[in-house]
N, C-alpha and C positions, 0 to 999 in steps of 0.2 A: 379148727374149731376151738373157740375159747368160751368159757363160761363167763358171762358178764351180767352183773347186777344192773338194775335200772339206773343207778347212779353213775354207771360207767366204770365201776370198780372191777378190775380183773385181778383175781388173787394170784399170788406167787406160791407155788407148791413145790416142795422138795420131796423127792421119792428116793429112798435108799433101797436099792434092789440087789438081791443076792445074784451073783454071777451065774450060778448053776440052774436056778429055777426061774425066779421072777424076771430077771433080765432077759432070759430066753423067752419067757412068756410075753414080754414087751416086744421082743423081736418078732415073735410069731404073730402078735397083734398087728404089727406093721406089715409083715409079709402077707397077711390075709386082708390087708387094706381096711382094717377096723380103725375107727378114729377115736382118739381120746384127746383131751384138751392140750393145746400147745403150750400152755403156761405151766405144765408139769415138767419140772427139771429132774431128770433121772441121774442118779449117781450110782454107778456100779461098784459094789463091794464084794470081796471074795466070799463072804458068808454073812448072814444077818447077825451073827454073834460078834462080828468085828465092829458093829456100829456102837460106839460109845454113847451113852446118854447125853454127854456134853455136846455131841454133834447136833442133837435136837435143839438144845438151848442155843447153840451158836447159830443155827439156821434161823431161829426166831429172832435172835439178836441182829442178824444181818438182813432182816426184812422179809423172811418167809411168813406167809399167812397160815400155812398148814404144812405139816410134815407127816409123811407116811413111810412106814417100813414094810417092805415086802420080802418074804423069805420062803424057803421050802416048807412043805407041810411037815408037821411034827412026825418024826420017824423016817422021813425021806431025805434028811440032810446029807449032803455030800461029805460033810465032815462028822458024821454020825450023831453028835449031840449038840451041835451049834445052836439050833433053833430052840432047844430047851433052855439054854442059857439066855437066849434072847427073850423068851417069854418071861423068865424071872426078872431080868433087868428092866424090861418095859413096864412090868407091874410096879416096880419101885419108882420108875420115872414118872408114871402117871400119878402116883401119890404125890411126888414132889411138885409136879405141874399144878395139881389141885391146890397145894399149899401156896404156890406162887400166884395163884389166881388166874392161870391160863385155862381157857375153856377146854374141857375134855374133848370136845368134838374137833379141835384143831389138830389132833394127833390120832393116828390109827396104825394098827398092825394087821397085816393081811398075809395069809399063806396062799401063794400062787405058784403052781408048778409050771414047768416048761411047756406043757401041753395045753395050758389054759389061757390062750391069747384072748379069747372072748371075755373071760372073767377079769383079766388084767384091764382091758379097756373099760369094762363096766365099772370096775372098782374105781378107776381114776376119774371117770365121769361123775359118779355119785359123790366121791370125795370132793371134787372141784365144786360141785353144786352146793354141797354142805358148807364149804369154806366161803363161797360167795355169799351165802345167806348170812353167815356170821359177820361178814365185813372185815375190814383191815385189822391186822394184829397190831395193837398199840401198846400192849403190856410190856413186852421185852425188847421193843425196838431200841436200838442204841442211839441215844440222842447225839453222841459225838459224831456218828456217821451222818446224821441228818444235818448237823451244823456245818460239817466239812463240805457236804454237798451244796448247801445253800451258799456258802462262800465261793464255791467254784461255779455257781450258776447252773447246777445240774438239777433238773426236776424229775419227779417220779414218773416212770413210764406207765403207771397204772391209770394215769389220766386225772388224778386227784389234784394235781398242781402242787402238792407237797414236795419238798425236797426228798431225795432218797434217804 
């Protein structure tokens, strides 16, 4: 299942998921045969606090249209206070993204426990629909990557015909 806009645009979404809760929630979602968009690329991290805000910027630079961070519910972190650090860090990141002109809806932080497979699938579906409505991210795309791809003859897998 992929979320596709009428123009044929399929968004690329990067999801950073905590190993102990959100990744387990994604696993439960798959075990229960719940579907979420195939264009969501999950990256497992030890804890949501280990996600450096630069990772968000790098994902956008490398062609992501949306980035979501999923972690344990506050107070339930395997590492005790990790998600409190995450919450503070992401607040600062969102301010910086506003300053850079990145739409606020291109990023999201969600708290998903290991027992919430249904919530994980629904969160990914709604986020993918929201990103599809926003269209491609052109603000932070690295033009060098696009130029190198054009020279190599590689086109965008999104169907837009643009180089990667």
